[in-house]
TIRO-2110 file (N, C-alpha, C; in Angstrom, 1 decimal):
// TIRO-2110
16.9, -64.6, -35.3, N, 1, A
16.7, -63.6, -36.4, CA, 1, A
18.1, -62.9, -36.7, C, 1, A
18.4, -62.8, -37.9, N, 2, A
19.6, -62.1, -38.3, CA, 2, A
19.2, -60.7, -38.6, C, 2, A
19.8, -59.7, -38.1, N, 3, A
19.4, -58.3, -38.3, CA, 3, A
20.1, -57.8, -39.6, C, 3, A
19.3, -57.1, -40.4, N, 4, A
19.8, -56.6, -41.7, CA, 4, A
19.5, -55.1, -41.8, C, 4, A
20.1, -54.5, -42.8, N, 5, A
19.8, -53.1, -43.0, CA, 5, A
18.4, -52.9, -43.5, C, 5, A
17.9, -53.8, -44.3, N, 6, A
16.6, -53.8, -44.8, CA, 6, A
15.6, -53.9, -43.7, C, 6, A
15.8, -54.8, -42.7, N, 7, A
14.9, -54.9, -41.6, CA, 7, A
14.9, -53.7, -40.8, C, 7, A
16.1, -53.1, -40.5, N, 8, A
16.2, -51.9, -39.8, CA, 8, A
15.4, -50.8, -40.4, C, 8, A
15.5, -50.6, -41.7, N, 9, A
14.8, -49.6, -42.4, CA, 9, A
13.3, -49.8, -42.3, C, 9, A
12.8, -51.0, -42.4, N, 10, A
11.4, -51.3, -42.2, CA, 10, A
11.0, -50.9, -40.8, C, 10, A
11.8, -51.1, -39.8, N, 11, A
11.4, -50.7, -38.4, CA, 11, A
11.4, -49.2, -38.3, C, 11, A
12.3, -48.5, -38.9, N, 12, A
12.3, -47.1, -38.9, CA, 12, A
11.1, -46.5, -39.6, C, 12, A
10.6, -47.1, -40.6, N, 13, A
9.4, -46.7, -41.3, CA, 13, A
8.2, -47.0, -40.4, C, 13, A
8.2, -48.1, -39.7, N, 14, A
7.1, -48.4, -38.8, CA, 14, A
7.0, -47.3, -37.7, C, 14, A
8.2, -46.9, -37.2, N, 15, A
8.2, -45.8, -36.2, CA, 15, A
8.1, -44.5, -36.8, C, 15, A
7.9, -44.4, -38.1, N, 16, A
7.6, -43.1, -38.8, CA, 16, A
8.8, -42.1, -38.6, C, 16, A
10.0, -42.7, -38.7, N, 17, A
11.2, -41.9, -38.5, CA, 17, A
11.9, -41.8, -39.9, C, 17, A
12.4, -40.6, -40.2, N, 18, A
13.1, -40.3, -41.4, CA, 18, A
14.6, -40.7, -41.1, C, 18, A
15.2, -41.3, -42.1, N, 19, A
16.6, -41.7, -42.0, CA, 19, A
17.4, -41.4, -43.3, C, 19, A
18.7, -41.4, -43.1, N, 20, A
19.6, -41.2, -44.2, CA, 20, A
20.6, -42.4, -44.2, C, 20, A
20.9, -43.0, -45.3, N, 21, A
21.9, -44.0, -45.5, CA, 21, A
23.2, -43.3, -45.8, C, 21, A
24.2, -43.5, -44.9, N, 22, A
25.5, -42.8, -45.1, CA, 22, A
26.5, -43.7, -45.9, C, 22, A
27.5, -43.0, -46.5, N, 23, A
28.4, -43.7, -47.4, CA, 23, A
29.2, -44.8, -46.7, C, 23, A
29.3, -44.7, -45.4, N, 24, A
30.1, -45.7, -44.6, CA, 24, A
29.3, -46.9, -44.1, C, 24, A
28.0, -47.0, -44.6, N, 25, A
27.1, -48.1, -44.2, CA, 25, A
26.2, -47.8, -43.0, C, 25, A
26.5, -46.7, -42.3, N, 26, A
25.6, -46.4, -41.1, CA, 26, A
24.3, -45.8, -41.6, C, 26, A
23.3, -45.8, -40.7, N, 27, A
22.1, -45.1, -41.0, CA, 27, A
21.9, -44.0, -39.9, C, 27, A
21.6, -42.8, -40.3, N, 28, A
21.4, -41.7, -39.4, CA, 28, A
19.9, -41.4, -39.3, C, 28, A
19.5, -41.4, -38.1, N, 29, A
18.1, -41.0, -37.8, CA, 29, A
18.1, -39.7, -37.0, C, 29, A
17.3, -38.7, -37.4, N, 30, A
17.4, -37.4, -36.8, CA, 30, A
16.0, -37.0, -36.4, C, 30, A
15.9, -36.4, -35.2, N, 31, A
14.6, -35.9, -34.8, CA, 31, A
14.9, -34.7, -33.8, C, 31, A
13.8, -33.9, -33.7, N, 32, A
13.9, -32.7, -33.0, CA, 32, A
12.5, -32.5, -32.2, C, 32, A
12.6, -32.4, -30.9, N, 33, A
11.4, -32.2, -30.1, CA, 33, A
11.5, -30.8, -29.4, C, 33, A
11.2, -29.8, -30.1, N, 34, A
11.5, -28.4, -29.6, CA, 34, A
11.0, -28.1, -28.2, C, 34, A
9.8, -28.5, -27.9, N, 35, A
9.3, -28.2, -26.6, CA, 35, A
9.9, -29.0, -25.4, C, 35, A
10.6, -30.1, -25.8, N, 36, A
11.2, -30.9, -24.8, CA, 36, A
12.7, -30.7, -24.6, C, 36, A
13.4, -30.6, -25.8, N, 37, A
14.8, -30.4, -25.8, CA, 37, A
15.2, -29.7, -27.1, C, 37, A
15.7, -28.5, -27.0, N, 38, A
15.9, -27.6, -28.1, CA, 38, A
17.1, -27.8, -29.0, C, 38, A
17.5, -29.1, -29.1, N, 39, A
18.6, -29.5, -30.0, CA, 39, A
18.3, -30.7, -30.8, C, 39, A
18.8, -30.7, -32.0, N, 40, A
18.5, -31.8, -32.9, CA, 40, A
19.4, -33.0, -32.5, C, 40, A
18.7, -34.2, -32.3, N, 41, A
19.4, -35.4, -31.9, CA, 41, A
19.5, -36.3, -33.1, C, 41, A
20.7, -36.7, -33.4, N, 42, A
21.0, -37.7, -34.5, CA, 42, A
21.5, -39.0, -33.9, C, 42, A
20.9, -40.1, -34.3, N, 43, A
21.4, -41.4, -33.8, CA, 43, A
22.0, -42.1, -35.1, C, 43, A
23.2, -42.5, -34.9, N, 44, A
23.9, -43.2, -36.0, CA, 44, A
23.8, -44.7, -35.6, C, 44, A
23.3, -45.5, -36.6, N, 45, A
23.1, -46.9, -36.4, CA, 45, A
24.0, -47.7, -37.3, C, 45, A
24.7, -48.7, -36.7, N, 46, A
25.6, -49.5, -37.5, CA, 46, A
25.3, -51.0, -37.2, C, 46, A
25.2, -51.8, -38.3, N, 47, A
25.0, -53.2, -38.1, CA, 47, A
26.4, -53.9, -38.4, C, 47, A
26.8, -54.7, -37.5, N, 48, A
28.0, -55.5, -37.7, CA, 48, A
27.7, -57.0, -37.9, C, 48, A
28.2, -57.6, -38.9, N, 49, A
28.1, -59.0, -39.1, CA, 49, A
26.8, -59.7, -38.8, C, 49, A
25.7, -59.0, -39.0, N, 50, A
24.3, -59.5, -38.8, CA, 50, A
24.0, -59.9, -37.4, C, 50, A
24.8, -59.8, -36.4, N, 51, A
24.5, -60.2, -35.1, CA, 51, A
24.7, -59.1, -34.1, C, 51, A
25.2, -58.0, -34.5, N, 52, A
25.5, -56.9, -33.6, CA, 52, A
25.0, -55.6, -34.2, C, 52, A
24.3, -54.7, -33.3, N, 53, A
23.8, -53.5, -33.8, CA, 53, A
24.2, -52.4, -32.8, C, 53, A
24.7, -51.3, -33.2, N, 54, A
25.2, -50.2, -32.4, CA, 54, A
24.5, -48.9, -32.7, C, 54, A
24.1, -48.2, -31.6, N, 55, A
23.4, -46.9, -31.7, CA, 55, A
24.3, -45.9, -31.0, C, 55, A
24.6, -44.8, -31.6, N, 56, A
25.4, -43.7, -31.0, CA, 56, A
24.6, -42.4, -31.3, C, 56, A
24.2, -41.7, -30.2, N, 57, A
23.4, -40.5, -30.4, CA, 57, A
24.1, -39.3, -29.9, C, 57, A
23.9, -38.2, -30.6, N, 58, A
24.5, -36.9, -30.3, CA, 58, A
23.5, -35.8, -30.5, C, 58, A
23.5, -34.8, -29.6, N, 59, A
22.7, -33.7, -29.7, CA, 59, A
23.5, -32.6, -30.3, C, 59, A
23.3, -32.2, -31.6, N, 60, A
24.1, -31.2, -32.2, CA, 60, A
23.9, -29.8, -31.7, C, 60, A
25.0, -29.1, -31.5, N, 61, A
25.1, -27.8, -30.9, CA, 61, A
24.8, -27.7, -29.5, C, 61, A
24.7, -28.9, -28.8, N, 62, A
24.5, -29.0, -27.4, CA, 62, A
25.8, -29.0, -26.7, C, 62, A
26.1, -28.0, -25.9, N, 63, A
27.4, -27.8, -25.2, CA, 63, A
27.1, -27.5, -23.7, C, 63, A
26.8, -28.5, -22.9, N, 64, A
26.6, -28.2, -21.5, CA, 64, A
27.8, -27.6, -20.8, C, 64, A
27.5, -26.8, -19.9, N, 65, A
28.6, -26.1, -19.1, CA, 65, A
28.8, -26.9, -17.8, C, 65, A
30.0, -27.0, -17.4, N, 66, A
30.3, -27.7, -16.1, CA, 66, A
31.3, -28.8, -16.4, C, 66, A
31.4, -29.7, -15.4, N, 67, A
32.3, -30.8, -15.5, CA, 67, A
31.6, -32.0, -16.3, C, 67, A
31.9, -32.1, -17.5, N, 68, A
31.3, -33.0, -18.4, CA, 68, A
31.5, -34.5, -18.0, C, 68, A
32.8, -34.8, -17.5, N, 69, A
33.1, -36.1, -17.1, CA, 69, A
32.2, -36.5, -15.8, C, 69, A
32.1, -35.5, -14.9, N, 70, A
31.2, -35.8, -13.7, CA, 70, A
29.8, -36.0, -14.1, C, 70, A
29.3, -35.2, -15.1, N, 71, A
27.9, -35.4, -15.5, CA, 71, A
27.7, -36.7, -16.3, C, 71, A
28.7, -37.1, -17.1, N, 72, A
28.6, -38.4, -17.8, CA, 72, A
28.6, -39.5, -16.8, C, 72, A
29.5, -39.4, -15.8, N, 73, A
29.5, -40.5, -14.8, CA, 73, A
28.2, -40.5, -14.0, C, 73, A
27.6, -39.4, -13.6, N, 74, A
26.4, -39.3, -12.9, CA, 74, A
25.3, -40.0, -13.8, C, 74, A
25.2, -39.6, -15.1, N, 75, A
24.3, -40.3, -16.0, CA, 75, A
24.4, -41.8, -16.0, C, 75, A
25.7, -42.3, -16.1, N, 76, A
25.9, -43.7, -16.1, CA, 76, A
25.5, -44.4, -14.8, C, 76, A
25.6, -43.7, -13.7, N, 77, A
25.2, -44.3, -12.4, CA, 77, A
23.6, -44.3, -12.4, C, 77, A
23.0, -43.4, -13.0, N, 78, A
21.5, -43.3, -12.9, CA, 78, A
20.9, -44.3, -13.9, C, 78, A
21.5, -44.5, -15.0, N, 79, A
20.9, -45.3, -16.1, CA, 79, A
21.9, -46.4, -16.6, C, 79, A
21.4, -47.5, -16.9, N, 80, A
22.2, -48.6, -17.5, CA, 80, A
22.3, -48.4, -19.0, C, 80, A
21.3, -47.7, -19.6, N, 81, A
21.4, -47.5, -21.0, CA, 81, A
20.7, -46.2, -21.3, C, 81, A
21.1, -45.4, -22.2, N, 82, A
22.4, -45.6, -23.0, CA, 82, A
23.5, -45.2, -22.1, C, 82, A
24.7, -45.8, -22.4, N, 83, A
25.9, -45.3, -21.7, CA, 83, A
26.3, -44.0, -22.3, C, 83, A
26.9, -43.2, -21.5, N, 84, A
27.3, -41.8, -21.9, CA, 84, A
28.8, -41.7, -21.8, C, 84, A
29.4, -41.0, -22.8, N, 85, A
30.8, -40.7, -22.8, CA, 85, A
31.0, -39.3, -23.5, C, 85, A
32.1, -38.8, -23.2, N, 86, A
32.5, -37.5, -23.8, CA, 86, A
33.5, -37.8, -24.9, C, 86, A
33.3, -37.4, -26.1, N, 87, A
34.2, -37.7, -27.2, CA, 87, A
35.4, -36.7, -27.2, C, 87, A
36.3, -36.9, -28.1, N, 88, A
37.6, -36.1, -28.1, CA, 88, A
37.3, -34.6, -28.4, C, 88, A
36.1, -34.3, -29.0, N, 89, A
35.7, -33.0, -29.3, CA, 89, A
35.0, -32.3, -28.2, C, 89, A
34.7, -33.1, -27.1, N, 90, A
34.0, -32.6, -26.0, CA, 90, A
32.5, -32.7, -26.1, C, 90, A
32.0, -33.5, -27.1, N, 91, A
30.6, -33.7, -27.3, CA, 91, A
30.1, -34.8, -26.4, C, 91, A
28.8, -34.7, -26.0, N, 92, A
28.2, -35.7, -25.2, CA, 92, A
27.6, -36.8, -26.1, C, 92, A
28.0, -38.0, -25.9, N, 93, A
27.5, -39.1, -26.8, CA, 93, A
26.8, -40.1, -25.9, C, 93, A
25.6, -40.5, -26.4, N, 94, A
24.8, -41.6, -25.7, CA, 94, A
25.0, -42.8, -26.6, C, 94, A
25.4, -44.0, -26.1, N, 95, A
25.8, -45.1, -26.9, CA, 95, A
25.2, -46.4, -26.3, C, 95, A
24.9, -47.3, -27.2, N, 96, A
24.4, -48.6, -26.8, CA, 96, A
24.7, -49.6, -27.9, C, 96, A
25.2, -50.8, -27.6, N, 97, A
25.4, -51.9, -28.6, CA, 97, A
24.7, -53.1, -28.1, C, 97, A
24.1, -53.8, -29.0, N, 98, A
23.5, -55.1, -28.7, CA, 98, A
24.1, -56.2, -29.5, C, 98, A
24.2, -57.4, -28.9, N, 99, A
24.5, -58.6, -29.7, CA, 99, A
23.2, -59.3, -29.8, C, 99, A
22.8, -59.6, -31.0, N, 100, A
21.5, -60.2, -31.3, CA, 100, A
21.5, -61.7, -31.4, C, 100, A
20.7, -62.3, -30.6, N, 101, A
20.6, -63.8, -30.6, CA, 101, A
19.7, -64.2, -31.7, C, 101, A
20.0, -65.3, -32.4, N, 102, A
19.2, -65.8, -33.5, CA, 102, A
17.8, -66.1, -33.1, C, 102, A
17.5, -66.3, -31.9, N, 103, A
16.1, -66.7, -31.4, CA, 103, A
15.2, -65.5, -31.1, C, 103, A
15.6, -64.3, -31.3, N, 104, A
14.7, -63.2, -31.0, CA, 104, A
13.8, -62.9, -32.1, C, 104, A
12.6, -62.4, -31.8, N, 105, A
11.6, -62.1, -32.9, CA, 105, A
11.8, -60.7, -33.5, C, 105, A
11.3, -60.5, -34.6, N, 106, A
11.3, -59.1, -35.2, CA, 106, A
10.6, -58.1, -34.3, C, 106, A
9.5, -58.5, -33.6, N, 107, A
8.8, -57.7, -32.7, CA, 107, A
9.7, -57.3, -31.5, C, 107, A
10.4, -58.3, -31.0, N, 108, A
11.3, -58.0, -29.9, CA, 108, A
12.4, -57.0, -30.3, C, 108, A
12.9, -57.1, -31.5, N, 109, A
14.0, -56.2, -32.0, CA, 109, A
13.4, -54.8, -32.1, C, 109, A
12.2, -54.7, -32.6, N, 110, A
11.6, -53.4, -32.8, CA, 110, A
11.3, -52.7, -31.5, C, 110, A
10.7, -53.4, -30.6, N, 111, A
10.2, -52.8, -29.3, CA, 111, A
11.2, -52.7, -28.2, C, 111, A
12.2, -53.6, -28.2, N, 112, A
13.2, -53.7, -27.1, CA, 112, A
14.6, -53.3, -27.5, C, 112, A
14.9, -53.2, -28.7, N, 113, A
16.2, -52.8, -29.2, CA, 113, A
16.2, -51.5, -29.9, C, 113, A
15.4, -51.4, -31.0, N, 114, A
15.5, -50.3, -31.9, CA, 114, A
14.7, -49.1, -31.3, C, 114, A
13.5, -49.2, -30.9, N, 115, A
12.7, -48.1, -30.4, CA, 115, A
13.4, -47.4, -29.2, C, 115, A
13.7, -48.2, -28.1, N, 116, A
14.4, -47.5, -27.0, CA, 116, A
15.7, -46.9, -27.3, C, 116, A
16.5, -47.5, -28.2, N, 117, A
17.8, -47.0, -28.5, CA, 117, A
17.8, -45.7, -29.2, C, 117, A
16.6, -45.4, -29.9, N, 118, A
16.5, -44.1, -30.5, CA, 118, A
15.9, -43.1, -29.6, C, 118, A
14.9, -43.5, -28.8, N, 119, A
14.2, -42.5, -28.0, CA, 119, A
14.8, -42.3, -26.6, C, 119, A
15.4, -43.3, -25.9, N, 120, A
16.0, -43.1, -24.6, CA, 120, A
17.1, -42.0, -24.5, C, 120, A
17.9, -41.9, -25.5, N, 121, A
18.9, -40.8, -25.5, CA, 121, A
18.3, -39.4, -25.2, C, 121, A
17.1, -39.2, -25.7, N, 122, A
16.4, -37.9, -25.5, CA, 122, A
16.3, -37.6, -24.0, C, 122, A
15.9, -38.6, -23.2, N, 123, A
15.8, -38.4, -21.8, CA, 123, A
17.2, -38.2, -21.2, C, 123, A
18.2, -38.9, -21.7, N, 124, A
19.5, -38.7, -21.2, CA, 124, A
20.0, -37.3, -21.4, C, 124, A
19.8, -36.8, -22.6, N, 125, A
20.2, -35.4, -22.8, CA, 125, A
19.4, -34.4, -22.0, C, 125, A
18.1, -34.6, -21.9, N, 126, A
17.2, -33.7, -21.1, CA, 126, A
17.7, -33.6, -19.7, C, 126, A
18.0, -34.7, -19.1, N, 127, A
18.4, -34.7, -17.7, CA, 127, A
19.9, -34.7, -17.4, C, 127, A
20.7, -34.6, -18.4, N, 128, A
22.1, -34.7, -18.3, CA, 128, A
22.7, -33.7, -17.3, C, 128, A
22.3, -32.4, -17.3, N, 129, A
22.9, -31.4, -16.5, CA, 129, A
22.2, -31.3, -15.1, C, 129, A
21.1, -32.0, -14.9, N, 130, A
20.5, -31.9, -13.6, CA, 130, A
21.2, -32.7, -12.5, C, 130, A
21.3, -32.1, -11.3, N, 131, A
21.8, -32.8, -10.2, CA, 131, A
20.8, -33.9, -9.8, C, 131, A
21.3, -34.8, -9.0, N, 132, A
20.3, -35.9, -8.5, CA, 132, A
19.2, -35.2, -7.7, C, 132, A
19.4, -34.2, -7.0, N, 133, A
18.4, -33.5, -6.2, CA, 133, A
17.4, -32.8, -7.1, C, 133, A
17.9, -32.2, -8.2, N, 134, A
17.0, -31.5, -9.1, CA, 134, A
16.1, -32.5, -9.9, C, 134, A
16.7, -33.6, -10.3, N, 135, A
16.0, -34.7, -11.0, CA, 135, A
14.9, -35.3, -10.1, C, 135, A
15.2, -35.5, -8.8, N, 136, A
14.3, -36.1, -7.8, CA, 136, A
13.1, -35.1, -7.6, C, 136, A
13.4, -33.8, -7.5, N, 137, A
12.4, -32.8, -7.4, CA, 137, A
11.5, -32.7, -8.6, C, 137, A
12.0, -32.8, -9.8, N, 138, A
11.3, -32.9, -11.0, CA, 138, A
10.4, -34.1, -11.0, C, 138, A
10.9, -35.2, -10.7, N, 139, A
10.0, -36.5, -10.6, CA, 139, A
8.9, -36.3, -9.6, C, 139, A
9.2, -35.8, -8.4, N, 140, A
8.1, -35.6, -7.4, CA, 140, A
7.1, -34.6, -8.0, C, 140, A
7.5, -33.6, -8.6, N, 141, A
6.5, -32.6, -9.2, CA, 141, A
5.6, -33.3, -10.2, C, 141, A
6.2, -34.2, -11.1, N, 142, A
5.5, -34.9, -12.1, CA, 142, A
4.5, -35.9, -11.5, C, 142, A
4.8, -36.4, -10.3, N, 143, A
3.9, -37.4, -9.6, CA, 143, A
2.7, -36.7, -8.9, C, 143, A
2.7, -35.4, -8.8, N, 144, A
1.7, -34.7, -8.0, CA, 144, A
0.4, -34.7, -8.8, C, 144, A
END
């Protein structure tokens, strides 16, 4: 399957997500889950040459305190996706790029590429500042 902007927009509509088409060809998806994370998350999606799709998420006005590089490295050790980096402005960015094989189905793209690439950064931001011990304690509490 070749990924197109039209296919991406259809998937976003299936997921009931509002999006904006930007002048530079990217699509921006924004959502806000106040009771979970009090910052607006925007994911910028770019399709390259019909075989590669990139997702870059940022939580606007989110400025964690502490050693950002250490927290980004800790996140990257905990999770293989999305990868985290700190941009030149000091913003926390969650990023993931996929190369799409022609043999994948539209369902696979929706469920295993698009959906997680939009929603997984939320968890990354929620747990970004937590130490490994704090995260483990939270997981144990959730399992009780």
